[in-house]
PDB file as gemmi writes it, atoms N, CA and C in Angstrom:
CRYST1    1.000    1.000    1.000  90.00  90.00  90.00 P 1                      
ATOM      1  N   MET A   1      86.550 102.009 105.581  1.00  0.00           N  
ATOM      2  CA  MET A   1      87.325 101.049 104.824  1.00  0.00           C  
ATOM      3  C   MET A   1      86.745 100.836 103.430  1.00  0.00           C  
ATOM      4  N   LYS A   2      85.410 100.867 103.349  1.00  0.00           N  
ATOM      5  CA  LYS A   2      84.761 100.711 102.045  1.00  0.00           C  
ATOM      6  C   LYS A   2      85.158 101.830 101.096  1.00  0.00           C  
ATOM      7  N   LEU A   3      85.257 103.046 101.622  1.00  0.00           N  
ATOM      8  CA  LEU A   3      85.633 104.188 100.785  1.00  0.00           C  
ATOM      9  C   LEU A   3      87.047 104.021 100.240  1.00  0.00           C  
ATOM     10  N   ILE A   4      87.944 103.515 101.058  1.00  0.00           N  
ATOM     11  CA  ILE A   4      89.325 103.291 100.619  1.00  0.00           C  
ATOM     12  C   ILE A   4      89.357 102.251  99.502  1.00  0.00           C  
ATOM     13  N   LEU A   5      88.623 101.171  99.663  1.00  0.00           N  
ATOM     14  CA  LEU A   5      88.587 100.128  98.633  1.00  0.00           C  
ATOM     15  C   LEU A   5      87.955 100.643  97.342  1.00  0.00           C  
ATOM     16  N   LYS A   6      86.897 101.426  97.462  1.00  0.00           N  
ATOM     17  CA  LYS A   6      86.263 102.009  96.273  1.00  0.00           C  
ATOM     18  C   LYS A   6      87.233 102.958  95.566  1.00  0.00           C  
ATOM     19  N   SER A   7      87.964 103.755  96.329  1.00  0.00           N  
ATOM     20  CA  SER A   7      88.936 104.674  95.743  1.00  0.00           C  
ATOM     21  C   SER A   7      90.055 103.912  95.045  1.00  0.00           C  
ATOM     22  N   LEU A   8      90.527 102.848  95.672  1.00  0.00           N  
ATOM     23  CA  LEU A   8      91.581 102.027  95.075  1.00  0.00           C  
ATOM     24  C   LEU A   8      91.091 101.391  93.777  1.00  0.00           C  
ATOM     25  N   LEU A   9      89.884 100.869  93.785  1.00  0.00           N  
ATOM     26  CA  LEU A   9      89.316 100.259  92.585  1.00  0.00           C  
ATOM     27  C   LEU A   9      89.139 101.301  91.475  1.00  0.00           C  
ATOM     28  N   ALA A  10      88.620 102.467  91.823  1.00  0.00           N  
ATOM     29  CA  ALA A  10      88.440 103.524  90.827  1.00  0.00           C  
ATOM     30  C   ALA A  10      89.790 103.938  90.243  1.00  0.00           C  
ATOM     31  N   GLY A  11      90.793 104.095  91.084  1.00  0.00           N  
ATOM     32  CA  GLY A  11      92.123 104.448  90.604  1.00  0.00           C  
ATOM     33  C   GLY A  11      92.696 103.379  89.692  1.00  0.00           C  
ATOM     34  N   PHE A  12      92.499 102.119  90.064  1.00  0.00           N  
ATOM     35  CA  PHE A  12      92.969 101.006  89.245  1.00  0.00           C  
ATOM     36  C   PHE A  12      92.302 101.035  87.875  1.00  0.00           C  
ATOM     37  N   LEU A  13      90.981 101.199  87.872  1.00  0.00           N  
ATOM     38  CA  LEU A  13      90.253 101.221  86.601  1.00  0.00           C  
ATOM     39  C   LEU A  13      90.676 102.409  85.731  1.00  0.00           C  
ATOM     40  N   LEU A  14      90.876 103.555  86.343  1.00  0.00           N  
ATOM     41  CA  LEU A  14      91.347 104.704  85.577  1.00  0.00           C  
ATOM     42  C   LEU A  14      92.748 104.457  85.027  1.00  0.00           C  
ATOM     43  N   GLY A  15      93.594 103.819  85.800  1.00  0.00           N  
ATOM     44  CA  GLY A  15      94.927 103.471  85.315  1.00  0.00           C  
ATOM     45  C   GLY A  15      94.861 102.568  84.098  1.00  0.00           C  
ATOM     46  N   VAL A  16      93.953 101.600  84.127  1.00  0.00           N  
ATOM     47  CA  VAL A  16      93.770 100.695  82.990  1.00  0.00           C  
ATOM     48  C   VAL A  16      93.292 101.479  81.765  1.00  0.00           C  
ATOM     49  N   VAL A  17      92.312 102.357  81.960  1.00  0.00           N  
ATOM     50  CA  VAL A  17      91.776 103.148  80.850  1.00  0.00           C  
ATOM     51  C   VAL A  17      92.863 104.055  80.263  1.00  0.00           C  
ATOM     52  N   PHE A  18      93.609 104.745  81.119  1.00  0.00           N  
ATOM     53  CA  PHE A  18      94.674 105.625  80.633  1.00  0.00           C  
ATOM     54  C   PHE A  18      95.718 104.815  79.858  1.00  0.00           C  
ATOM     55  N   SER A  19      96.043 103.627  80.337  1.00  0.00           N  
ATOM     56  CA  SER A  19      97.029 102.784  79.664  1.00  0.00           C  
ATOM     57  C   SER A  19      96.515 102.327  78.305  1.00  0.00           C  
ATOM     58  N   LEU A  20      95.261 101.887  78.258  1.00  0.00           N  
ATOM     59  CA  LEU A  20      94.694 101.420  76.991  1.00  0.00           C  
ATOM     60  C   LEU A  20      94.586 102.542  75.959  1.00  0.00           C  
ATOM     61  N   LEU A  21      94.324 103.752  76.429  1.00  0.00           N  
ATOM     62  CA  LEU A  21      94.217 104.902  75.513  1.00  0.00           C  
ATOM     63  C   LEU A  21      95.575 105.552  75.245  1.00  0.00           C  
ATOM     64  N   LYS A  22      96.628 104.982  75.830  1.00  0.00           N  
ATOM     65  CA  LYS A  22      97.996 105.483  75.674  1.00  0.00           C  
ATOM     66  C   LYS A  22      98.116 106.953  76.082  1.00  0.00           C  
ATOM     67  N   LEU A  23      97.480 107.287  77.195  1.00  0.00           N  
ATOM     68  CA  LEU A  23      97.551 108.632  77.755  1.00  0.00           C  
ATOM     69  C   LEU A  23      98.514 108.639  78.928  1.00  0.00           C  
ATOM     70  N   PRO A  24      99.152 109.774  79.209  1.00  0.00           N  
ATOM     71  CA  PRO A  24     100.001 109.837  80.409  1.00  0.00           C  
ATOM     72  C   PRO A  24      99.125 109.825  81.658  1.00  0.00           C  
ATOM     73  N   ILE A  25      99.599 109.173  82.695  1.00  0.00           N  
ATOM     74  CA  ILE A  25      98.804 109.118  83.912  1.00  0.00           C  
ATOM     75  C   ILE A  25      98.804 110.480  84.599  1.00  0.00           C  
ATOM     76  N   PRO A  26      97.696 110.859  85.222  1.00  0.00           N  
ATOM     77  CA  PRO A  26      97.608 112.167  85.887  1.00  0.00           C  
ATOM     78  C   PRO A  26      98.160 112.130  87.307  1.00  0.00           C  
ATOM     79  N   ALA A  27      99.229 111.387  87.500  1.00  0.00           N  
ATOM     80  CA  ALA A  27      99.866 111.251  88.810  1.00  0.00           C  
ATOM     81  C   ALA A  27     101.353 111.042  88.568  1.00  0.00           C  
ATOM     82  N   PRO A  28     102.166 111.275  89.579  1.00  0.00           N  
ATOM     83  CA  PRO A  28     103.597 111.032  89.404  1.00  0.00           C  
ATOM     84  C   PRO A  28     103.853 109.574  89.015  1.00  0.00           C  
ATOM     85  N   PRO A  29     104.659 109.348  87.971  1.00  0.00           N  
ATOM     86  CA  PRO A  29     104.847 107.991  87.479  1.00  0.00           C  
ATOM     87  C   PRO A  29     105.911 107.168  88.212  1.00  0.00           C  
ATOM     88  N   ASN A  30     106.447 107.692  89.292  1.00  0.00           N  
ATOM     89  CA  ASN A  30     107.483 106.932  89.997  1.00  0.00           C  
ATOM     90  C   ASN A  30     107.257 107.008  91.505  1.00  0.00           C  
ATOM     91  N   LEU A  31     107.936 106.148  92.234  1.00  0.00           N  
ATOM     92  CA  LEU A  31     107.723 106.051  93.679  1.00  0.00           C  
ATOM     93  C   LEU A  31     108.050 107.342  94.433  1.00  0.00           C  
ATOM     94  N   PRO A  32     109.147 108.045  94.133  1.00  0.00           N  
ATOM     95  CA  PRO A  32     109.392 109.306  94.853  1.00  0.00           C  
ATOM     96  C   PRO A  32     108.274 110.336  94.655  1.00  0.00           C  
ATOM     97  N   GLY A  33     107.704 110.384  93.465  1.00  0.00           N  
ATOM     98  CA  GLY A  33     106.595 111.304  93.217  1.00  0.00           C  
ATOM     99  C   GLY A  33     105.360 110.945  94.016  1.00  0.00           C  
ATOM    100  N   VAL A  34     105.051 109.675  94.045  1.00  0.00           N  
ATOM    101  CA  VAL A  34     103.889 109.203  94.809  1.00  0.00           C  
ATOM    102  C   VAL A  34     104.124 109.447  96.301  1.00  0.00           C  
ATOM    103  N   THR A  35     105.350 109.206  96.756  1.00  0.00           N  
ATOM    104  CA  THR A  35     105.690 109.455  98.156  1.00  0.00           C  
ATOM    105  C   THR A  35     105.507 110.930  98.499  1.00  0.00           C  
ATOM    106  N   GLY A  36     105.851 111.806  97.570  1.00  0.00           N  
ATOM    107  CA  GLY A  36     105.646 113.238  97.780  1.00  0.00           C  
ATOM    108  C   GLY A  36     104.175 113.589  97.936  1.00  0.00           C  
ATOM    109  N   VAL A  37     103.346 112.982  97.125  1.00  0.00           N  
ATOM    110  CA  VAL A  37     101.891 113.220  97.230  1.00  0.00           C  
ATOM    111  C   VAL A  37     101.385 112.744  98.589  1.00  0.00           C  
ATOM    112  N   VAL A  38     101.839 111.588  99.034  1.00  0.00           N  
ATOM    113  CA  VAL A  38     101.444 111.073 100.350  1.00  0.00           C  
ATOM    114  C   VAL A  38     101.927 112.027 101.443  1.00  0.00           C  
ATOM    115  N   GLY A  39     103.141 112.554 101.293  1.00  0.00           N  
ATOM    116  CA  GLY A  39     103.664 113.515 102.271  1.00  0.00           C  
ATOM    117  C   GLY A  39     102.814 114.770 102.366  1.00  0.00           C  
ATOM    118  N   VAL A  40     102.362 115.276 101.238  1.00  0.00           N  
ATOM    119  CA  VAL A  40     101.481 116.450 101.240  1.00  0.00           C  
ATOM    120  C   VAL A  40     100.198 116.131 101.991  1.00  0.00           C  
ATOM    121  N   PHE A  41      99.628 114.972 101.737  1.00  0.00           N  
ATOM    122  CA  PHE A  41      98.388 114.568 102.405  1.00  0.00           C  
ATOM    123  C   PHE A  41      98.592 114.435 103.913  1.00  0.00           C  
ATOM    124  N   VAL A  42      99.661 113.778 104.311  1.00  0.00           N  
ATOM    125  CA  VAL A  42      99.930 113.576 105.743  1.00  0.00           C  
ATOM    126  C   VAL A  42     100.173 114.921 106.432  1.00  0.00           C  
ATOM    127  N   GLY A  43     100.920 115.812 105.789  1.00  0.00           N  
ATOM    128  CA  GLY A  43     101.147 117.135 106.361  1.00  0.00           C  
ATOM    129  C   GLY A  43      99.842 117.894 106.555  1.00  0.00           C  
ATOM    130  N   PHE A  44      98.969 117.816 105.576  1.00  0.00           N  
ATOM    131  CA  PHE A  44      97.670 118.480 105.661  1.00  0.00           C  
ATOM    132  C   PHE A  44      96.867 117.939 106.841  1.00  0.00           C  
ATOM    133  N   ILE A  45      96.828 116.622 106.982  1.00  0.00           N  
ATOM    134  CA  ILE A  45      96.068 115.985 108.068  1.00  0.00           C  
ATOM    135  C   ILE A  45      96.654 116.363 109.426  1.00  0.00           C  
ATOM    136  N   LEU A  46      97.983 116.377 109.548  1.00  0.00           N  
ATOM    137  CA  LEU A  46      98.613 116.709 110.832  1.00  0.00           C  
ATOM    138  C   LEU A  46      98.312 118.153 111.253  1.00  0.00           C  
ATOM    139  N   VAL A  47      98.394 119.085 110.327  1.00  0.00           N  
ATOM    140  CA  VAL A  47      98.088 120.484 110.664  1.00  0.00           C  
ATOM    141  C   VAL A  47      96.623 120.631 111.038  1.00  0.00           C  
ATOM    142  N   LYS A  48      95.748 119.957 110.310  1.00  0.00           N  
ATOM    143  CA  LYS A  48      94.311 120.003 110.622  1.00  0.00           C  
ATOM    144  C   LYS A  48      94.048 119.473 112.034  1.00  0.00           C  
ATOM    145  N   ALA A  49      94.690 118.352 112.383  1.00  0.00           N  
ATOM    146  CA  ALA A  49      94.514 117.766 113.715  1.00  0.00           C  
ATOM    147  C   ALA A  49      95.093 118.685 114.788  1.00  0.00           C  
ATOM    148  N   TYR A  50      96.236 119.300 114.515  1.00  0.00           N  
ATOM    149  CA  TYR A  50      96.859 120.218 115.472  1.00  0.00           C  
ATOM    150  C   TYR A  50      95.950 121.414 115.740  1.00  0.00           C  
ATOM    151  N   LYS A  51      95.403 121.990 114.679  1.00  0.00           N  
ATOM    152  CA  LYS A  51      94.502 123.143 114.838  1.00  0.00           C  
ATOM    153  C   LYS A  51      93.259 122.760 115.637  1.00  0.00           C  
ATOM    154  N   ARG A  52      92.712 121.595 115.345  1.00  0.00           N  
ATOM    155  CA  ARG A  52      91.512 121.135 116.061  1.00  0.00           C  
ATOM    156  C   ARG A  52      91.832 120.937 117.542  1.00  0.00           C  
ATOM    157  N   ARG A  53      92.986 120.349 117.827  1.00  0.00           N  
ATOM    158  CA  ARG A  53      93.385 120.113 119.215  1.00  0.00           C  
ATOM    159  C   ARG A  53      93.655 121.415 119.940  1.00  0.00           C  
ATOM    160  N   LYS A  54      94.268 122.369 119.246  1.00  0.00           N  
ATOM    161  CA  LYS A  54      94.564 123.670 119.831  1.00  0.00           C  
ATOM    162  C   LYS A  54      93.286 124.410 120.187  1.00  0.00           C  
ATOM    163  N   VAL A  55      92.295 124.351 119.308  1.00  0.00           N  
ATOM    164  CA  VAL A  55      91.005 125.008 119.547  1.00  0.00           C  
ATOM    165  C   VAL A  55      90.294 124.351 120.717  1.00  0.00           C  
ATOM    166  N   SER A  56      90.328 123.018 120.806  1.00  0.00           N  
ATOM    167  CA  SER A  56      89.624 122.338 121.891  1.00  0.00           C  
ATOM    168  C   SER A  56      90.317 122.580 123.237  1.00  0.00           C  
ATOM    169  N   ASN A  57      91.616 122.832 123.253  1.00  0.00           N  
ATOM    170  CA  ASN A  57      92.338 123.110 124.504  1.00  0.00           C  
ATOM    171  C   ASN A  57      92.096 124.532 125.009  1.00  0.00           C  
ATOM    172  N   THR A  58      91.720 125.458 124.133  1.00  0.00           N  
ATOM    173  CA  THR A  58      91.500 126.838 124.549  1.00  0.00           C  
ATOM    174  C   THR A  58      90.110 127.025 125.147  1.00  0.00           C  
ATOM    175  N   ASN A  59      89.216 126.095 124.953  1.00  0.00           N  
ATOM    176  CA  ASN A  59      87.844 126.233 125.473  1.00  0.00           C  
ATOM    177  C   ASN A  59      87.720 125.720 126.869  1.00  0.00           C  
TER     178      ASN A  59                                                      
END                                                                             
């Protein structure tokens, strides 16, 4: 949980810095884009878990 909070804080601070420097954010600027990034992450985790489970069932 601490890692999640640290990541959220770091992201927030970077967002503030990018805004103050008038730079484009290095992430999708809208909800569908962010949802897509979350989907990629969830898909990656699910395949990783499936592979791990498949390997443990074959032993």
